[in-house]
C-alpha positions as protocol buffer text, in pm:
chain_id: "A"
residue {
  index: 1
  type: MET
  ca { x: 381 y: -1548 z: -100 }
}
residue {
  index: 2
  type: SER
  ca { x: 153 y: -1416 z: 182 }
}
residue {
  index: 3
  type: LEU
  ca { x: -235 y: -1401 z: 183 }
}
residue {
  index: 4
  type: ALA
  ca { x: -393 y: -1124 z: 331 }
}
residue {
  index: 5
  type: ALA
  ca { x: -701 y: -1224 z: 492 }
}
residue {
  index: 6
  type: SER
  ca { x: -1027 y: -1008 z: 600 }
}
residue {
  index: 7
  type: TYR
  ca { x: -1362 y: -1137 z: 743 }
}
residue {
  index: 8
  type: ASP
  ca { x: -1680 y: -1000 z: 759 }
}
residue {
  index: 9
  type: PRO
  ca { x: -1874 y: -1094 z: 1062 }
}
residue {
  index: 10
  type: SER
  ca { x: -2196 y: -984 z: 951 }
}
residue {
  index: 11
  type: ALA
  ca { x: -2192 y: -1143 z: 617 }
}
residue {
  index: 12
  type: ASP
  ca { x: -1973 y: -1430 z: 753 }
}
residue {
  index: 13
  type: ALA
  ca { x: -1741 y: -1389 z: 439 }
}
residue {
  index: 14
  type: LEU
  ca { x: -1358 y: -1456 z: 408 }
}
residue {
  index: 15
  type: TYR
  ca { x: -1169 y: -1288 z: 177 }
}
residue {
  index: 16
  type: LEU
  ca { x: -825 y: -1393 z: 112 }
}
residue {
  index: 17
  type: ARG
  ca { x: -609 y: -1162 z: -131 }
}
residue {
  index: 18
  type: ARG
  ca { x: -302 y: -1313 z: -286 }
}
residue {
  index: 19
  type: ARG
  ca { x: -246 y: -1022 z: -487 }
}
residue {
  index: 20
  type: ALA
  ca { x: -240 y: -653 z: -383 }
}
residue {
  index: 21
  type: GLY
  ca { x: -314 y: -351 z: -611 }
}
residue {
  index: 22
  type: VAL
  ca { x: -409 y: -599 z: -905 }
}
residue {
  index: 23
  type: SER
  ca { x: -829 y: -476 z: -1049 }
}
residue {
  index: 24
  type: ILE
  ca { x: -1066 y: -700 z: -1049 }
}
residue {
  index: 25
  type: ALA
  ca { x: -1133 y: -794 z: -1400 }
}
residue {
  index: 26
  type: ASP
  ca { x: -1371 y: -1093 z: -1328 }
}
residue {
  index: 27
  type: THR
  ca { x: -1539 y: -1301 z: -1091 }
}
residue {
  index: 28
  type: VAL
  ca { x: -1637 y: -1632 z: -1080 }
}
residue {
  index: 29
  type: GLU
  ca { x: -1828 y: -1872 z: -833 }
}
residue {
  index: 30
  type: VAL
  ca { x: -1619 y: -2189 z: -883 }
}
residue {
  index: 31
  type: GLU
  ca { x: -1796 y: -2389 z: -599 }
}
residue {
  index: 32
  type: PRO
  ca { x: -2126 y: -2350 z: -426 }
}
residue {
  index: 33
  type: ARG
  ca { x: -2041 y: -2033 z: -128 }
}
residue {
  index: 34
  type: VAL
  ca { x: -1674 y: -1998 z: -320 }
}
residue {
  index: 35
  type: ILE
  ca { x: -1563 y: -1680 z: -564 }
}
residue {
  index: 36
  type: VAL
  ca { x: -1298 y: -1602 z: -742 }
}
residue {
  index: 37
  type: ASP
  ca { x: -1165 y: -1241 z: -866 }
}
residue {
  index: 38
  type: LEU
  ca { x: -932 y: -1269 z: -1156 }
}
residue {
  index: 39
  type: GLY
  ca { x: -702 y: -1010 z: -1276 }
}
residue {
  index: 40
  type: ALA
  ca { x: -693 y: -939 z: -1677 }
}
residue {
  index: 41
  type: ASP
  ca { x: -402 y: -1213 z: -1705 }
}
residue {
  index: 42
  type: GLY
  ca { x: -688 y: -1479 z: -1606 }
}
residue {
  index: 43
  type: ALA
  ca { x: -501 y: -1528 z: -1270 }
}
residue {
  index: 44
  type: SER
  ca { x: -624 y: -1507 z: -919 }
}
residue {
  index: 45
  type: ILE
  ca { x: -661 y: -1176 z: -683 }
}
residue {
  index: 46
  type: GLY
  ca { x: -844 y: -1331 z: -420 }
}
residue {
  index: 47
  type: VAL
  ca { x: -1101 y: -1567 z: -314 }
}
residue {
  index: 48
  type: GLU
  ca { x: -1436 y: -1485 z: -119 }
}
residue {
  index: 49
  type: LEU
  ca { x: -1578 y: -1775 z: 124 }
}
residue {
  index: 50
  type: LEU
  ca { x: -1918 y: -1731 z: 180 }
}
residue {
  index: 51
  type: ALA
  ca { x: -2076 y: -1873 z: 536 }
}
residue {
  index: 52
  type: ALA
  ca { x: -1728 y: -1908 z: 644 }
}
residue {
  index: 53
  type: ALA
  ca { x: -1773 y: -1967 z: 986 }
}
residue {
  index: 54
  type: ARG
  ca { x: -2083 y: -2155 z: 996 }
}
residue {
  index: 55
  type: HIS
  ca { x: -1968 y: -2449 z: 737 }
}
residue {
  index: 56
  type: GLY
  ca { x: -1609 y: -2440 z: 792 }
}
residue {
  index: 57
  type: ILE
  ca { x: -1295 y: -2365 z: 606 }
}
residue {
  index: 58
  type: PRO
  ca { x: -1240 y: -2554 z: 298 }
}
residue {
  index: 59
  type: THR
  ca { x: -871 y: -2491 z: 235 }
}
residue {
  index: 60
  type: GLY
  ca { x: -812 y: -2779 z: -19 }
}
residue {
  index: 61
  type: GLU
  ca { x: -1105 y: -2589 z: -251 }
}
residue {
  index: 62
  type: LEU
  ca { x: -919 y: -2261 z: -185 }
}
residue {
  index: 63
  type: ALA
  ca { x: -589 y: -2355 z: -230 }
}
residue {
  index: 64
  type: LEU
  ca { x: -718 y: -2468 z: -574 }
}
residue {
  index: 65
  type: ALA
  ca { x: -911 y: -2160 z: -630 }
}
residue {
  index: 66
  type: LEU
  ca { x: -611 y: -1957 z: -521 }
}
residue {
  index: 67
  type: GLY
  ca { x: -360 y: -2125 z: -777 }
}
residue {
  index: 68
  type: ALA
  ca { x: -10 y: -2246 z: -733 }
}
residue {
  index: 69
  type: GLY
  ca { x: 237 y: -2143 z: -439 }
}
residue {
  index: 70
  type: VAL
  ca { x: -65 y: -2092 z: -138 }
}
residue {
  index: 71
  type: GLY
  ca { x: -64 y: -2413 z: 85 }
}
residue {
  index: 72
  type: GLU
  ca { x: -394 y: -2545 z: 291 }
}
residue {
  index: 73
  type: GLN
  ca { x: -162 y: -2456 z: 597 }
}
residue {
  index: 74
  type: GLU
  ca { x: -132 y: -2096 z: 518 }
}
residue {
  index: 75
  type: ILE
  ca { x: -499 y: -2046 z: 436 }
}
residue {
  index: 76
  type: ALA
  ca { x: -579 y: -2234 z: 739 }
}
residue {
  index: 77
  type: GLU
  ca { x: -395 y: -1974 z: 951 }
}
residue {
  index: 78
  type: ALA
  ca { x: -432 y: -1688 z: 775 }
}
residue {
  index: 79
  type: ALA
  ca { x: -831 y: -1770 z: 831 }
}
residue {
  index: 80
  type: LEU
  ca { x: -820 y: -1850 z: 1170 }
}
residue {
  index: 81
  type: HIS
  ca { x: -643 y: -1504 z: 1243 }
}
residue {
  index: 82
  type: ALA
  ca { x: -898 y: -1321 z: 1040 }
}
residue {
  index: 83
  type: ILE
  ca { x: -1229 y: -1501 z: 1174 }
}
residue {
  index: 84
  type: ARG
  ca { x: -1063 y: -1358 z: 1504 }
}
residue {
  index: 85
  type: GLY
  ca { x: -1015 y: -1009 z: 1447 }
}
residue {
  index: 86
  type: ARG
  ca { x: -648 y: -1023 z: 1431 }
}
residue {
  index: 87
  type: SER
  ca { x: -388 y: -973 z: 1159 }
}
residue {
  index: 88
  type: VAL
  ca { x: -226 y: -1278 z: 1027 }
}
residue {
  index: 89
  type: PRO
  ca { x: 157 y: -1349 z: 1218 }
}
residue {
  index: 90
  type: PRO
  ca { x: 427 y: -1372 z: 1084 }
}
residue {
  index: 91
  type: PRO
  ca { x: 581 y: -1756 z: 1024 }
}
residue {
  index: 92
  type: ILE
  ca { x: 725 y: -1889 z: 1348 }
}
residue {
  index: 93
  type: ALA
  ca { x: 1081 y: -1942 z: 1348 }
}
residue {
  index: 94
  type: ASP
  ca { x: 1230 y: -2283 z: 1413 }
}
residue {
  index: 95
  type: VAL
  ca { x: 1297 y: -2275 z: 1808 }
}
residue {
  index: 96
  type: PRO
  ca { x: 1659 y: -2460 z: 1860 }
}
């Protein structure tokens, strides 16, 4: 699974989207500064983290909010690249 990450520096808001093309049916604040968008099926579509750069990225909380299949390392990499204004790189292949 791949995350699409975007960052709005004026709001210091990081958005991680795990399901493209799915309409948002509900939005829930699961922790202070962690807002989850849900599809009609109740599964997470994406999560927004407010004050992302200022307070650090709580990868564990975000992994729980996004659900199965999304790991802390993937979140950390996506967040770092989004905050720095870069697209998320492809996975690095093992070098012999």
